[in-house]
N, C-alpha and C positions, 0 to 999 in steps of 0.2 A: 504494500500500500504506500502511495506517495504522500508525504507530508510536506507542507510548505512552512519554512521557518522565516518569519518576517523579521527584518532587521530595521531598527529605528535609529535615526541620527539625532544627537542632542548637541546643543551649544552651551558650554559652561562658562559662566562669568566668574573669572578668577578672583575678582575683588569681593563679590558678595557671596560666592559659593552657590548661587542659584543657577539652575539649568532650565532650558526650555527645549521642547521638542520641535524639530524642523519639519515642516511639511514640504516634501519634495515630490514633484510630479514630473515624470519622464514622458516627453512628447515624441512620438515617432516622426521621423523625417519622411513622411509619406507624400508621394507626388499628388495624390488626389485631394489633399487638404491644403496644398500650396495655392497662393493667389495666382490667378490665371485668367486669360480671356476665354469666354465661353459663348458659343453661338446660341442665339435664341431660336430653337427649333419650334415648329408649329405645335408639337405635342407638349411643349413647355408653357404655352399660353393658357392661363387658368381662367381668364375672363376677358371680355371685349365689349366695346360699345362704340357708338358714333357720336361725334359732336353735334350739337343742335343744327349747325349749318351744313354738316356733312363734309366740312373741309379737312377734318382730321379724325383719326381713329384712336381709340383708347384701349390699352392692353395692360394686363397684369401678368408678369412673367418672371420667374426666378426671384420672387420677392420684391420686384421693382414695379413702379408705375410708369408707363411710357405712353407718349402720344406720337403718332406718325402721320405725315401728310397724305392726303388722297392723291396729290399730284406732285407738286414741287415743294421743297423745303427739307428741313432736317428732322430726324427723330429726336424727341426730347425725353430725357430721363428725369422725371419730376422728383424722384426720391434719391437715387444715387447712393444707396446705403449698402453696407455689408452686415451680415449677422442679424439683420432685422427683416421681418416679414411684413410687407405691405400688400394688401389684397382687396378684392371686390371694389374696384373704382367705379364711380358714377359721375357723369358730367351734369352740371346744373343746367336747367332749361334756359337760363339767361346766357349760357355759354361762358360765364366768367370763372367758374370754380370747378374743382374736382374734389370729391369726397372719397375717402378710402379708409380701411381699417388698418391699424398699425400696432405691432407689439413692441414698439420702441422702448416703452417704459417697463416692460416685463409683463404687462397685462394689456389686452386690446383696448385701444382708444380710437375715437373718431378723429381723423385728421382732414383738414380742408385747406387747400392751397389754390393760388391762382393758376389757371390753365397754362399760362406762359412759363410757369416754374419760377417766377420772380416773387419777391416779398417773403414775409414770414409765414410759417405754417401755423394755422389755428389748430390747437390740440384740445380736444374736449373729452374729459373723463366720462366713462359710461356707468359709473356707480359700482356699488358693492352688492352681493359678492361678485368677484370677477368671473367671467364666463367666456364662451366662444360666441362670436356674433356673426351675422350673415347679411350680405347684400343691402347696403344703403340705397334708399329710393328717395329722390328729391320731390318735393311738392312743386306744382306748376309755377308758383311765384318765387321759387328758389330760396324760401325762408325757413323751410322745415324739412326734416329728413326722417323717414320711418325705416326701421330695421328690426330684425328678429334675433333670438339667441337660442342656444342649444337646450335651454330649459323650456322651450316652446312658448316663450313670451314674445309679444309684438310691442315694440316701443316706438314712441314719437318724440322727436327732439326739435324744439324751437331753437334755432341757432342764436337768437338774441338772449334767450333765458339760459341756455346750455344745461338744462335739467331734463333728463329723459323721463317721459311719462308712459306708464304701461297702459296700452290700449286694450289688450286681451291676452288670454292664456289658453292654449289648446291642451288637450289631454291625450291626443294621439299623434304619434310621429309619422309623417309621410316619408316618402323616399329620401327627400332632402331637407326635411324639417323646415319648410318654408310656407309662408302665408300668401305669397304672390300678391303683395299689396299694390293698389293702383289709386292714384289721387284724382279727384275731380278737377275740372279745369279752373274752378275758382279757389282751389286749395283748402276748401272748408270740409270736404268729406273724403273718407277713405274706404275703399272697398277691398276686401281680402277674403280668403278662404279659411274655413275652420272645420277640421275633420271631426271634432267632437260634435258639432252641430249636425253634420251629415249623418253620423252614426245614431244620434238621438232621434233624428227624423225617420230612420228606417226601422225603429223598434215598434 
């Protein structure tokens, strides 16, 4: 039988006689974890959308948020981060902003930035307890965003108040745990699916 004898390394302070254990982590020099350029293959694109004018396309790929021109122009990397996941981008109806979910702080938050990539990023905490969120959807007036979470809650965020309000909670998980929310043209009403209501109506 194989037994592993763990060896610890300590640092002794000769003046005080106190010792402390050193935490040593050995990192392998592996080629797959080195910084490198990587092509964005179609299979790496996690979500996509079109700008309100149709002039640019919006993509989430490899944890980055990018926009690409329909014809002439450059691809813009709006996030340009490493070791951070940015996902589920959505273009505001007025064409000015892009919202997406980011785990930059260690927990998912709602980030909003100008579609040009300029200016500061607005970072909005989504409350406690932390969870996994899905698919921000802008209201028609570009003032509110609705999104859902893995606990089957549907939330609405007024971007001026920055406080999420729970709209509804489902009790049945669909294939992707989504409500498929849709805003009315005047941004006053919200339509969405609720599997619990469907099952109740069939009883």
